KEKE-3310 file (N, C-alpha, C; in steps of 0.2 Angstrom, whole numbers, plus 5000, padded with zeros to 4 digits):
npx = (5004:5003:5011:5004:5008:5006:4990:4990:5001:4998:4998:4992:4982:4977:4984:4993:5002:5011:5010:5011:4998:4981:4976:4964:4967:4975:4967:4957:4964:4968:4956:4951:4959:4956:4960:4960:4961:4964:4967:4974:4973:4989:4996:5005:4997:4988:4986:4974:4970:4960:4959:4948:4936:4923:4907:4892:4881:4869:4857:4856:4853:4845:4830:4820:4803:4800:4809:4805:4792:4795:4802:4791:4784:4777:4783:4796:4809:4819:4835:4848:4864:4861:4865:4879:4891:4886:4883:4896:4902:4894:4896:4909:4908:4900:4897:4904:4902:4915:4925:4936:4939:4940:4943:4939:4946:4950:4958:4954:4940:4941:4947:4937:4927:4932:4932:4918:4914:4920:4911:4912:4911:4898:4882:4869:4854:4844:4829:4819:4807:4815:4827:4842:4843:4849:4861:4873:4889:4901:4911:4908:4913:4915:4903:4904:4901:4910:4908:4910:4907:4893:4878:4867:4854:4843:4832:4836:4840:4853:4851:4840:4845:4855:4846:4840:4851:4854:4843:4845:4857:4852:4844:4853:4861:4873:4888:4892:4892:4904:4910:4921:4927:4922:4907:4895:4883:4882:4882:4870:4862:4864:4876:4892:4907:4920:4934:4950:4955:4943:4936:4944:4943:4930:4930:4939:4942:4943:4951:4943:4926:4915:4901:4894:4896:4886:4882)
npy = (4994:5011:5025:5040:5058:5070:5078:5091:5096:5099:5109:5126:5124:5112:5101:5086:5075:5065:5051:5033:5021:5014:5004:4995:4995:5006:5016:5016:5018:5031:5039:5037:5046:5058:5061:5061:5054:5063:5066:5068:5059:5052:5058:5057:5048:5059:5066:5073:5085:5096:5113:5125:5112:5106:5101:5092:5091:5080:5085:5098:5099:5106:5106:5111:5116:5113:5103:5093:5091:5085:5073:5066:5062:5050:5043:5042:5031:5025:5019:5009:5005:4998:5000:5003:5002:5008:5021:5027:5026:5035:5047:5048:5051:5062:5078:5093:5109:5121:5111:5101:5088:5073:5068:5055:5043:5027:5020:5025:5021:5007:5006:5011:5002:4990:4994:4995:4981:4976:4982:4995:5005:5014:5018:5029:5028:5036:5033:5034:5026:5014:5021:5028:5043:5051:5051:5047:5043:5036:5034:5024:5025:5022:5028:5040:5048:5049:5058:5057:5059:5066:5065:5072:5069:5075:5088:5092:5079:5075:5081:5075:5062:5065:5069:5057:5051:5058:5055:5042:5044:5050:5040:5030:5037:5044:5053:5064:5070:5071:5083:5088:5100:5117:5122:5133:5128:5117:5123:5130:5119:5117:5113:5117:5125:5119:5119:5110:5104:5102:5094:5082:5079:5074:5063:5054:5039:5021:5013:5005:5001:4989:4989:4999:4998:4994:4982)
npz = (5000:4996:5004:5009:5009:5022:5022:5024:5017:5005:4990:4985:4976:4980:4976:4981:4979:4967:4956:4959:4961:4956:4963:4972:4987:4988:4983:4993:5005:5002:5001:5014:5020:5016:5003:4985:4968:4953:4937:4920:4904:4900:4910:4926:4940:4949:4965:4977:4989:4993:5001:5005:5007:4997:5003:5006:5018:5023:5029:5025:5012:4998:4992:4978:4974:4961:4958:4968:4963:4951:4955:4960:4949:4939:4929:4931:4937:4950:4955:4964:4962:4951:4938:4937:4929:4917:4922:4925:4913:4905:4912:4909:4895:4892:4886:4894:4900:4897:4897:4887:4887:4896:4913:4917:4913:4904:4913:4925:4925:4925:4938:4947:4944:4949:4963:4964:4962:4974:4983:4987:4978:4971:4964:4959:4950:4938:4929:4914:4908:4899:4898:4903:4912:4921:4934:4947:4954:4965:4980:4994:5011:5027:5031:5024:5009:4995:4982:4965:4951:4941:4930:4918:4907:4904:4909:4926:4929:4935:4947:4952:4954:4964:4974:4978:4982:4994:5001:5004:5012:5023:5028:5032:5040:5035:5037:5028:5011:5000:4990:4984:4975:4974:4966:4959:4956:4965:4977:4977:4979:4992:4997:5005:5009:5019:5030:5028:5039:5047:5039:5038:5052:5052:5044:5049:5053:5056:5042:5033:5033:5032:5035:5030:5016:5005:4994)
capx = (5000:5006:5010:5003:5010:5001:4986:4992:5007:4996:4999:4986:4976:4975:4988:4997:5007:5010:5013:5007:4993:4974:4973:4958:4969:4978:4961:4953:4969:4968:4949:4951:4964:4953:4963:4957:4964:4961:4972:4972:4977:4996:4999:5005:4992:4989:4982:4972:4966:4959:4957:4943:4933:4915:4904:4885:4878:4862:4851:4857:4851:4839:4826:4815:4797:4800:4812:4800:4787:4798:4803:4785:4781:4777:4787:4803:4811:4826:4839:4854:4869:4858:4869:4886:4896:4883:4883:4902:4903:4890:4899:4915:4907:4895:4901:4904:4904:4922:4930:4937:4941:4938:4947:4937:4949:4949:4961:4949:4934:4943:4949:4931:4924:4935:4929:4911:4914:4921:4906:4914:4909:4891:4879:4861:4852:4837:4827:4813:4806:4821:4832:4845:4842:4853:4865:4879:4893:4906:4914:4905:4917:4914:4897:4905:4900:4914:4905:4915:4904:4886:4876:4860:4852:4837:4832:4836:4842:4858:4848:4835:4850:4857:4841:4839:4857:4853:4838:4849:4862:4848:4842:4859:4865:4880:4891:4892:4893:4910:4909:4928:4928:4916:4903:4889:4877:4882:4881:4863:4859:4865:4883:4896:4914:4923:4941:4952:4955:4936:4934:4947:4940:4924:4930:4945:4940:4947:4951:4938:4920:4911:4894:4890:4897:4881:4883)
capy = (5000:5017:5029:5047:5063:5073:5082:5098:5098:5100:5116:5130:5121:5106:5095:5084:5070:5062:5044:5027:5017:5015:4998:4996:4996:5012:5021:5016:5022:5038:5041:5037:5051:5064:5062:5058:5055:5067:5067:5067:5054:5053:5061:5052:5049:5065:5065:5080:5086:5104:5117:5122:5106:5107:5096:5092:5088:5078:5089:5104:5098:5111:5103:5116:5114:5110:5096:5089:5088:5080:5067:5063:5060:5042:5041:5041:5026:5026:5013:5009:5000:4994:5001:5007:5003:5013:5028:5029:5027:5041:5052:5049:5053:5067:5085:5097:5116:5123:5105:5098:5081:5070:5064:5048:5039:5020:5018:5027:5017:5001:5006:5011:4996:4986:4996:4993:4974:4975:4984:5002:5010:5014:5023:5030:5029:5039:5030:5036:5020:5010:5026:5031:5050:5054:5047:5049:5038:5038:5029:5025:5022:5024:5033:5046:5046:5053:5059:5057:5063:5064:5067:5073:5068:5079:5093:5089:5072:5074:5083:5069:5057:5068:5069:5050:5049:5061:5051:5036:5046:5051:5034:5026:5042:5046:5060:5069:5069:5075:5086:5090:5107:5122:5125:5137:5123:5113:5128:5131:5113:5116:5111:5122:5124:5118:5119:5103:5101:5100:5089:5077:5077:5071:5057:5050:5032:5015:5014:5001:4999:4986:4989:5004:4997:4989:4980)
capz = (5000:4996:5010:5007:5013:5026:5017:5025:5013:4998:4988:4986:4972:4983:4974:4986:4977:4960:4956:4963:4957:4957:4966:4978:4993:4987:4983:5000:5009:5000:5003:5021:5022:5013:4997:4979:4962:4947:4932:4913:4901:4899:4916:4931:4945:4954:4971:4979:4996:4993:5007:5008:5004:4996:5006:5007:5024:5021:5031:5022:5005:4996:4986:4976:4973:4955:4959:4971:4958:4946:4959:4961:4943:4939:4923:4933:4942:4953:4957:4967:4959:4945:4931:4939:4923:4913:4924:4924:4906:4903:4915:4905:4888:4891:4886:4900:4899:4899:4897:4881:4887:4902:4917:4918:4907:4905:4919:4931:4924:4928:4945:4951:4943:4955:4969:4964:4964:4981:4988:4989:4972:4971:4959:4959:4943:4936:4923:4911:4904:4899:4896:4909:4910:4926:4938:4951:4956:4970:4984:5001:5015:5034:5032:5020:5002:4991:4975:4959:4945:4940:4923:4916:4899:4903:4914:4933:4929:4941:4954:4955:4957:4971:4979:4980:4986:5000:5005:5007:5017:5029:5031:5034:5044:5033:5039:5023:5004:4998:4983:4982:4974:4974:4960:4961:4956:4971:4982:4976:4982:4999:4998:5007:5010:5026:5030:5027:5046:5049:5035:5040:5058:5051:5041:5052:5056:5053:5034:5030:5037:5027:5037:5025:5009:5003:4987)
cpx = (5004:5005:5009:5006:5005:4997:4988:4998:5005:4997:4992:4980:4974:4979:4993:5003:5006:5013:5009:5003:4986:4972:4968:4961:4972:4972:4958:4957:4968:4961:4949:4955:4961:4957:4960:4961:4961:4967:4970:4976:4984:4999:5000:4999:4993:4984:4981:4969:4965:4957:4955:4940:4925:4912:4896:4883:4871:4856:4851:4855:4845:4836:4820:4808:4796:4803:4808:4795:4789:4800:4797:4782:4782:4781:4794:4804:4818:4829:4845:4859:4866:4862:4875:4890:4893:4884:4890:4904:4900:4894:4906:4914:4903:4899:4899:4906:4911:4927:4930:4938:4938:4943:4945:4939:4948:4952:4957:4943:4935:4944:4942:4927:4926:4932:4922:4910:4916:4916:4907:4911:4902:4888:4871:4859:4845:4835:4820:4811:4813:4828:4835:4846:4846:4856:4871:4883:4898:4908:4911:4910:4916:4909:4899:4905:4904:4912:4910:4912:4896:4884:4869:4859:4846:4837:4831:4838:4847:4855:4843:4840:4853:4852:4840:4845:4856:4848:4841:4854:4858:4846:4847:4863:4872:4882:4890:4893:4899:4909:4915:4929:4921:4913:4897:4883:4877:4880:4873:4859:4860:4872:4887:4903:4916:4930:4944:4952:4948:4934:4937:4945:4934:4925:4935:4942:4944:4946:4945:4932:4915:4903:4890:4892:4892:4881:4876)
cpy = (5006:5022:5036:5052:5066:5078:5089:5101:5099:5108:5120:5128:5115:5100:5093:5079:5068:5055:5039:5024:5017:5008:4999:4998:5003:5017:5021:5019:5029:5042:5042:5043:5058:5066:5058:5059:5059:5069:5066:5062:5056:5056:5055:5053:5055:5065:5072:5080:5094:5107:5124:5116:5108:5101:5097:5088:5086:5082:5096:5104:5102:5108:5108:5112:5110:5103:5091:5086:5083:5073:5063:5060:5053:5039:5039:5035:5027:5020:5014:5004:4996:4994:5005:5008:5008:5020:5031:5030:5033:5047:5054:5053:5059:5074:5089:5104:5118:5117:5103:5091:5078:5067:5057:5044:5031:5017:5019:5022:5010:5001:5006:5006:4991:4987:4994:4985:4972:4978:4991:5007:5009:5019:5023:5032:5032:5036:5033:5030:5016:5014:5028:5038:5054:5049:5050:5043:5040:5032:5030:5021:5026:5030:5040:5044:5051:5053:5060:5061:5061:5067:5068:5072:5072:5083:5090:5082:5071:5076:5078:5064:5059:5068:5062:5048:5052:5058:5045:5038:5047:5045:5030:5031:5043:5052:5065:5066:5073:5077:5088:5097:5111:5123:5128:5133:5119:5117:5130:5125:5112:5114:5118:5120:5124:5118:5111:5100:5098:5094:5082:5074:5073:5064:5052:5044:5027:5015:5010:4999:4996:4987:4994:5003:4992:4988:4979)
cpz = (5000:5002:5007:5011:5017:5022:5018:5021:5006:4996:4988:4982:4975:4981:4979:4984:4970:4960:4959:4958:4959:4959:4971:4984:4993:4987:4990:5005:5008:5002:5010:5024:5019:5006:4991:4973:4957:4943:4925:4910:4899:4905:4921:4936:4949:4959:4975:4986:4996:5000:5004:5004:5003:4998:5006:5013:5022:5023:5028:5014:5003:4990:4984:4975:4966:4955:4963:4967:4953:4949:4960:4955:4941:4934:4925:4938:4944:4956:4960:4965:4954:4939:4933:4933:4918:4915:4923:4917:4903:4905:4911:4898:4887:4891:4892:4898:4901:4899:4890:4881:4894:4906:4919:4912:4909:4911:4925:4931:4927:4935:4949:4950:4948:4961:4970:4966:4971:4986:4990:4984:4972:4966:4961:4952:4943:4929:4921:4906:4905:4898:4903:4908:4916:4930:4942:4953:4961:4974:4991:5006:5022:5034:5028:5013:4998:4984:4970:4953:4945:4933:4923:4909:4898:4909:4921:4934:4935:4947:4957:4958:4964:4976:4982:4984:4993:5004:5008:5013:5023:5032:5034:5039:5042:5036:5034:5016:5002:4991:4980:4981:4973:4967:4963:4961:4962:4977:4982:4979:4989:5001:5001:5008:5017:5025:5030:5034:5048:5045:5037:5047:5057:5049:5044:5056:5054:5045:5031:5035:5032:5029:5032:5018:5007:4996:4984)
residu = (UNK:UNK:UNK:UNK:UNK:UNK:UNK:UNK:UNK:UNK:UNK:UNK:UNK:UNK:UNK:UNK:UNK:UNK:UNK:UNK:UNK:UNK:UNK:UNK:UNK:UNK:UNK:UNK:UNK:UNK:UNK:UNK:UNK:UNK:UNK:UNK:UNK:UNK:UNK:UNK:UNK:UNK:UNK:UNK:UNK:UNK:UNK:UNK:UNK:UNK:UNK:UNK:UNK:UNK:UNK:UNK:UNK:UNK:UNK:UNK:UNK:UNK:UNK:UNK:UNK:UNK:UNK:UNK:UNK:UNK:UNK:UNK:UNK:UNK:UNK:UNK:UNK:UNK:UNK:UNK:UNK:UNK:UNK:UNK:UNK:UNK:UNK:UNK:UNK:UNK:UNK:UNK:UNK:UNK:UNK:UNK:UNK:UNK:UNK:UNK:UNK:UNK:UNK:UNK:UNK:UNK:UNK:UNK:UNK:UNK:UNK:UNK:UNK:UNK:UNK:UNK:UNK:UNK:UNK:UNK:UNK:UNK:UNK:UNK:UNK:UNK:UNK:UNK:UNK:UNK:UNK:UNK:UNK:UNK:UNK:UNK:UNK:UNK:UNK:UNK:UNK:UNK:UNK:UNK:UNK:UNK:UNK:UNK:UNK:UNK:UNK:UNK:UNK:UNK:UNK:UNK:UNK:UNK:UNK:UNK:UNK:UNK:UNK:UNK:UNK:UNK:UNK:UNK:UNK:UNK:UNK:UNK:UNK:UNK:UNK:UNK:UNK:UNK:UNK:UNK:UNK:UNK:UNK:UNK:UNK:UNK:UNK:UNK:UNK:UNK:UNK:UNK:UNK:UNK:UNK:UNK:UNK:UNK:UNK:UNK:UNK:UNK:UNK:UNK:UNK:UNK:UNK:UNK:UNK:UNK:UNK:UNK:UNK:UNK:UNK)
# end
């Protein structure tokens, strides 16, 4: 298992280290220390621990009347871990404003697929009929969901996925949903920035807790 530097050594952008691998043991060790991988194809694995950290506490989630109405519409169906591979593939391929490529490269897809097989990688899916119209995936470890990416193929698709994720978070008493970096979109939904020290204090527990890694 790779040893990581102390997160306090990260630079102003949050970059902490380069190199290593994406084996399950490495990824779980990283997440348990508030560190995550983010890099482009052709680069070494880059490890990040930003300060401040964007997080969503389940009770802070803001659900608009429009979103609530959409969640109640009968044409939508919601699932957990029913189409993890499809969700990550769509997240990798969907165009995003201001981005010309994707960091969800084949190496990352394979790595998170292994985490899913081990019961740590999870997804929420939003269906309209047989079509997958929204979703979110990430890593669940010690009652913290480390969200990696989400997508919408129609209005509010990713918001509906996040709403169902928050419902599960409340039911299972998760501590928080990690959103990594600030975006205005997440802020409107109730996410906020907290300091790295506070974030680490919340997540510091034994590295692996299988109780909340529901396959």
